[in-house]
N, C-alpha and C positions, 0 to 999 in steps of 0.2 A: 223182784221189786225194783222200781225205778230208783235212780240215785236220789231224787228229791221226793220225799213223801208228800202226798196230796193233803194229808191230815196230820197235823202236829198237835200234841197235847202236853200241857205243863201241869205237874202236880207230883203227888207222892204215891208210890206203890208200896205195899206191905205184904208180909207173909200172913196168911189167914189160918186160924185153927177153928174149924166149924164143928160144933157139937152134932154128932151124927144121929143121936136119938135122945129126945128130951128125957131128962132125969138120969141119964147114964154118963159117967165121966169119960166118954170116948170122943176124941176130936179127930177130924179128918184134916190133914194139912193141905191147904190150898193157897190161893193168891187173891189179893184184894187191892183196894185203892181205886177210887172212883174213876180217875182218868185212865188208869191201866185197863180196867174193865171196859171202859169206853173204846179204847184203842183196839183191844182184842176183838170186840164186837164189830168195829168198823172193818178191821182186817178180814175177819171171817165172812164179811159181806162183799169183799172184793176190793175195798179201798186200800191204797198204799198208805201206811200209817207209821208214824215215828214218835218216840217218847223224848221229851225234854225234862230231865230230872237228874237225881243223884241217888246212889245206893251206897251202903257201907261196903268196905272191903272185908266181907264176911261171907259165911256160907249162905245166909239168906239172900244177900245181894246177888250172889252167883246163881242161886235158884231162879231169881227174877230175870236176870239176863238170859239164862237158858230158856225160860218160858217165852220171853219176847222173841227170841230168835226162832223158836219152834213155831210161834204164831205169826211169823213174818212181820213183826213190828220192828222197825229200824232202831238199833241201839247205839248208833254212832254219836248221838247227842246225850247219852246217859253218862254222867260223870261218876267216877268211883272216888268216894271220900274215905281217906285212910284214918280219919280222926272222929268219925261218927258212925253209929250203927244204922242198919236197915230196920224200919219200923215193923212191929208185929201187932196183930189184934186177934181177939177171940170172939166168936159168935156163939151165943147160947140160946136155946129155945124153950119157951114155957107157955103157960096159959095166956099170957099177955103179948105173945108174939116173940120176936127175936130181939136180943139186946147185944150191944157191942161193948167190949172192954179193950182199951188201947194201951200199948206200950210204944209210944212214938215220940215222946218229948226229946228234943235234941237230936232227932234223926238226921241222916245225911240230906234227905230231901228238904227238910225245914231250913237247912243252911244254904240252899241254892241261892245264888246271887245274880243280879242283873249282868254283871261282868262275865258270867258263865254262858249267857244266851248265845245260841247259834244263829246269828243275825241273817246270814245268807240263806239258811234253811227256812227261817220264818218268812223272809221276803219271797221265797219261791213256792211256798205252800199255797193251797187253795183255801184251807180253813185252819185257823189256830183255835184250839179249844182249851178252856179253863173251867174251873168250878169254884164255888165258895170255899172248898177245902184247900184249893191251890192258894187262896188268899189268906187262909186262917192259920196255916201250919207254922209260920214264922215271919218275922218282920222282913228279913232279906228275901224270903220266898215271895212275899206279897209285892215288894218292890220289883222283883224280877217279873212277876206276872203283869204288872202294869206297864213295865218297859216293853214286854213282849206284845201287849195289846197295842201300844203306841207304834211300835215298829211294824206290826202287821198292817195296821190301818194306813200308815204312811206309804205302804207299798201296794195298797189295793187288795189286801188279803182279808177275807171275811173272818170275823171273830165269833165264836160260839161259846156260850156260857151256860153252865148248869148250876143252879143255886146251891144244891147240896148243903144246906144249913146244918152245922154241927155245933150245938151250943155247949158241948164239952170243950170245944176249942177256943171259943171267945164269947163274950156277952152279946146279947141281942142288939143293943144300941150300936156297938161297934160294927157288928156284922151288917146291920142295916145300912149304916153310913158307907162302909167300904163296898159292899155288894152293889148297892144302887149306883154308886159311882162307876163301877165296872160295867153295869148294864147299860149305862149311857153310851159306852163305847162298843157295844155289842151289836152284831148284825142279826144273830139268831139266839134267842133266849129259850132255855129248856128248863123252866121251873117245875118243881113238884108242888102239889097242892098244899101240903102241910108247911113247907118252907115259905111259900109265897104269901100265905095268909099271915104267918108270923112277921114276915118282912114288911108287908104293906098294911096290915090291920084290916084288910078287906076280905069279904067272904062271898062275894058274887063274882061268877066267872067273867062276866063282861066288864065289870068294874076293874077286875084284876088285869085283864088283857089291855083294857084302855089305858090303865096306869103305866103298864110296861111299854106299850107301843109309844106312848107320849115321851118316854125317856129316850127312845132312839132306835130300838131294834125294828127290823123290817118283818121279822117272823117271830111269833111266840108260839111255842108248843108246850102248852100247860098239861103236864102229866097227871092223869086222874086214876092211876092204878088200873084195876080190872075194868073200869068204865071206858078206858081208852085215853084219848088226848083231845084237848080243845085247841084247835089250830087257828091262829089269827094272823092276818096281815092287815095293812091299812085298808085293803079293799074287800076282804072277805073273811068270814070266820064260821067254823062249824065243828061240832064234835065228830071225831073219827072213832067209831066204836072199837073197843078192845076185843081180843079173842078169848072166848070162854075156855078155860083149862082147869085141870085138877092140880092146883099149885101145891107144892110141898115146901118151897123155900123161895121167898121173894128177894133174897139178898142179891143186890146188883141188878135187879130188873130195870130200874130207871137208867142205870148206866148203859145197859144193853140197848134200851130204847134210843138213848142219845147217840150211841155209836152207829147203830143201824140207820137212824134218821139222817145223820150227817153223811154217812156213806152213800145213801140214796140221793141226797142233795148234790153231792159232788158228782154223782153219776148222771145228773140232769133231771131228776124227778122234781115236780112241784111239791110244796110242803104237805099237801093233802095226800098225795100218793106216797110220799116218803113216810108219813105218819101211819098210813094203812100197813105198809111193810114193817115199820118199826114196832107197831103194836103186836103183830104176829111174832116177831123175833123176841120181844120182851115176854110175851105170854109163854112161849116155848121155854124160855130160860128159867122159868119158875118151876119146871117139872123135875129138877134135880137139885142136889145140895151144892152149896157153894156159889161164889160169885162168878167163876170163870168156866168151870167144866161144862155146865149146861147151856152155855151160849151157843145157839145153833149157827150153822154155816148157811151160806146163801142158798145152796141147793135145797136144804131142809126147809127154809122159810118159803121158797118159791113153791115147793110141793104143798105146803100147808095153805098158801094163798090160792092155789089151784083147786083145793078141795071144796 
């Protein structure tokens, strides 16, 4: 890995316990956190990636650090907090899909502060990525996120933002105000359909991307699940179809899309080619359990694209 990661992401990573079979109390230990998933996806596609965050000085924090080192995600800007734990969450599956239960209040990442930011690394990156969760986990973490955005933009670094609206973390009115302010300073917006319809009150694809583009982003990649993605720039827009797969667990598929999309943007693809690649990566990631283990690598995605 180069000394300066091309892609830096801010947010929280957690230990995941994912129910392996619906109705049975068996859980597979894995890893989660949207921006961690994003970075691992980007790294597996060949981008150099680094995490800006904090973990607890505990076994779960050590597991995450070991994971990132294995995945070639730079950990030099991950702070170890001796006074707060690493977050944990559980995924269970039923007739209505999957549900999440979190033990994350007061976590190390939620206490991350603007004074902790690696300013030189941010200035040297190609893309700085954040999400709605990065903004929602704590007041100091939110302030740090906006400080990172300001520093990135002042140094000509692109900002990528995934909505990832989680109403367990904050009320919709506050989420809407804070996220829309972040999107104003975003170059690449990666919203999910359910999130953005809640945030904007709109239900038409073109109305949604018009609204987002008017805020400031130059690229909107509206994730549509198995239908693919609606990619829009000020000059062109079209649906890039998804890949048909036999999905078993969609946990983290949107994060995989985002990481693969940004990896391809950094590699020089236009947004439409990047979305075609990212759709395949995200589709493949739904064919196994958990948010991280099924994320495909670049060779696997390229073989699927060639089929």
